[in-house]
C-alpha positions as CSV (number, residue, x, y, z in Angstrom):
1,M,0.0,0.0,0.0
2,L,3.0,2.3,0.5
3,A,3.6,2.2,-3.3
4,L,0.2,3.8,-3.8
5,F,1.4,7.0,-2.3
6,Q,4.8,7.0,-4.0
7,P,6.2,4.2,-6.2
8,G,9.3,2.8,-4.5
9,L,8.1,3.2,-0.9
10,G,6.9,-0.4,-0.8
11,H,10.4,-1.5,-1.8
12,V,11.9,0.7,0.9
13,Y,9.8,-1.1,3.4
14,L,11.1,-4.4,2.0
15,R,14.6,-3.1,2.1
16,E,15.0,-3.6,-1.7
17,W,17.0,-0.4,-2.1
18,L,17.9,-0.7,-5.8
19,R,14.3,-1.5,-6.8
20,A,13.1,1.4,-4.7
21,L,15.5,3.8,-6.4
22,V,14.5,2.5,-9.9
23,W,10.7,3.0,-9.2
24,F,11.2,6.4,-7.6
25,F,13.4,7.6,-10.4
26,L,11.0,6.3,-13.0
27,Y,8.1,8.1,-11.5
28,V,9.9,11.3,-10.8
29,T,11.4,11.4,-14.3
30,S,8.1,10.6,-15.9
31,F,6.3,13.3,-13.9
32,T,9.0,15.9,-14.7
33,W,8.9,15.2,-18.5
34,L,5.1,14.7,-18.9
35,V,3.5,17.3,-16.6
36,D,3.6,20.9,-17.7
37,A,5.2,23.5,-15.4
38,E,2.1,25.6,-15.5
39,T,0.0,22.6,-14.1
40,V,2.1,22.2,-11.0
41,P,0.9,24.4,-8.1
42,E,3.3,26.6,-6.1
43,S,2.0,25.2,-2.8
44,F,0.8,21.7,-2.3
45,S,-2.5,21.4,-0.6
46,L,-5.3,18.9,-1.3
47,D,-7.2,21.4,-3.4
48,A,-4.1,22.3,-5.4
49,Y,-3.3,18.7,-5.9
50,V,-6.8,17.8,-7.1
51,G,-6.7,20.9,-9.5
52,M,-3.4,19.7,-10.8
53,V,-4.7,16.2,-11.5
54,E,-7.8,17.5,-13.2
55,A,-5.7,19.8,-15.5
56,M,-3.5,16.9,-16.7
57,P,-4.2,15.2,-20.0
58,V,-5.6,11.7,-19.9
59,G,-2.5,10.2,-21.4
60,V,-0.3,11.7,-18.6
61,K,-2.7,10.4,-16.0
62,L,-2.6,6.9,-17.4
63,A,1.2,6.9,-17.7
64,L,1.6,7.9,-14.1
65,L,-1.1,5.6,-12.9
66,S,0.5,2.7,-14.8
67,I,3.8,3.4,-13.2
68,T,2.2,3.4,-9.7
69,V,0.2,0.2,-10.4
70,F,3.2,-1.7,-11.7
71,G,5.3,-0.4,-8.8
72,M,2.6,-1.7,-6.4
73,L,2.5,-5.1,-8.2
74,D,6.3,-5.4,-8.1
75,A,6.4,-4.6,-4.4
76,Y,3.6,-7.2,-3.8
77,W,5.5,-9.8,-5.8
78,M,8.7,-9.1,-3.9
79,A,6.9,-9.4,-0.6
80,K,5.2,-12.6,-1.7
81,Q,8.6,-14.1,-2.8
82,R,10.2,-13.1,0.6
83,N,7.3,-14.6,2.6
84,R,7.5,-17.8,0.6
85,A,11.2,-18.1,1.2
86,S,10.9,-17.4,5.0
87,A,8.0,-19.9,5.3
88,V,10.3,-22.7,3.9
89,D,13.0,-21.7,6.4
90,E,10.6,-21.6,9.4
91,G,8.8,-24.8,8.3
92,T,11.6,-27.1,9.3
93,T,11.5,-28.8,12.7
94,C,14.2,-30.3,15.0
95,P,14.6,-34.0,14.6
96,N,15.3,-34.3,18.3
97,C,12.6,-32.3,20.0
98,G,10.2,-31.6,17.1
99,K,9.9,-27.8,17.6
100,D,10.3,-25.2,14.9
101,L,13.8,-24.2,14.0
102,D,15.5,-20.9,13.2
103,G,17.0,-21.2,9.8
104,D,20.1,-19.1,10.7
105,L,21.3,-21.4,13.5
106,E,23.3,-24.6,13.2
107,F,21.6,-26.0,16.3
108,C,18.1,-26.2,17.8
109,H,17.6,-23.2,20.1
110,W,15.1,-25.2,22.1
111,C,17.1,-28.4,23.0
112,T,20.6,-27.1,21.9
113,E,21.2,-30.3,19.8
114,P,23.4,-29.7,16.6
115,L,21.4,-30.1,13.4
116,P,22.3,-32.9,11.0
117,G,24.4,-31.7,8.0
118,T,26.0,-28.8,9.8
119,E,29.5,-28.2,11.1
120,A,28.3,-28.3,14.7
121,A,26.9,-31.8,14.1
122,E,30.2,-33.0,12.5
123,D,32.2,-31.5,15.3
124,D,29.9,-33.2,17.8
125,A,30.4,-36.6,16.0
126,D,34.2,-36.1,16.1
127,V,34.1,-35.6,19.8
128,D,31.9,-38.7,20.4
129,A,34.2,-40.9,18.3
C-alpha cells in the first residue's frame, strides 16, 4: 500500500534499495517530463493537488497511474517471494525435539542439539568418536 502514495516506498519497506530507487526515479522522471510546469501548483494542498490532476491530459494520468500500479504489483510480488522463502526456512522442525527451528542457526535453540548436516553436528560426532 505504500507504493500507492509513492512508487518505491513499498520497496523501501522491504529493504529492496535498488528497486526502490528505480521505481522512484522512473516516477519522478516521468512526472518531470510529462507534466507541464504551469500545471504544477506553487504550494501543495489537497485542493491544489486535485486541481493539478484535473488539469493533466488523460495520457499523462494513465502513464503515471500505470507506473504506480506496476510499482505496487512489483512490491507485492517481492513481498510474496520473501514470505514464501521465509516460510520454507521456518517450516523445518528439529529431529530431536520436534519444535520449529531458526534457519540461521546450526543447532536447535530449544534443545541445543546440533542439526544434522551442519559443522556443529560434524564436530559433535568427532568428539563422540
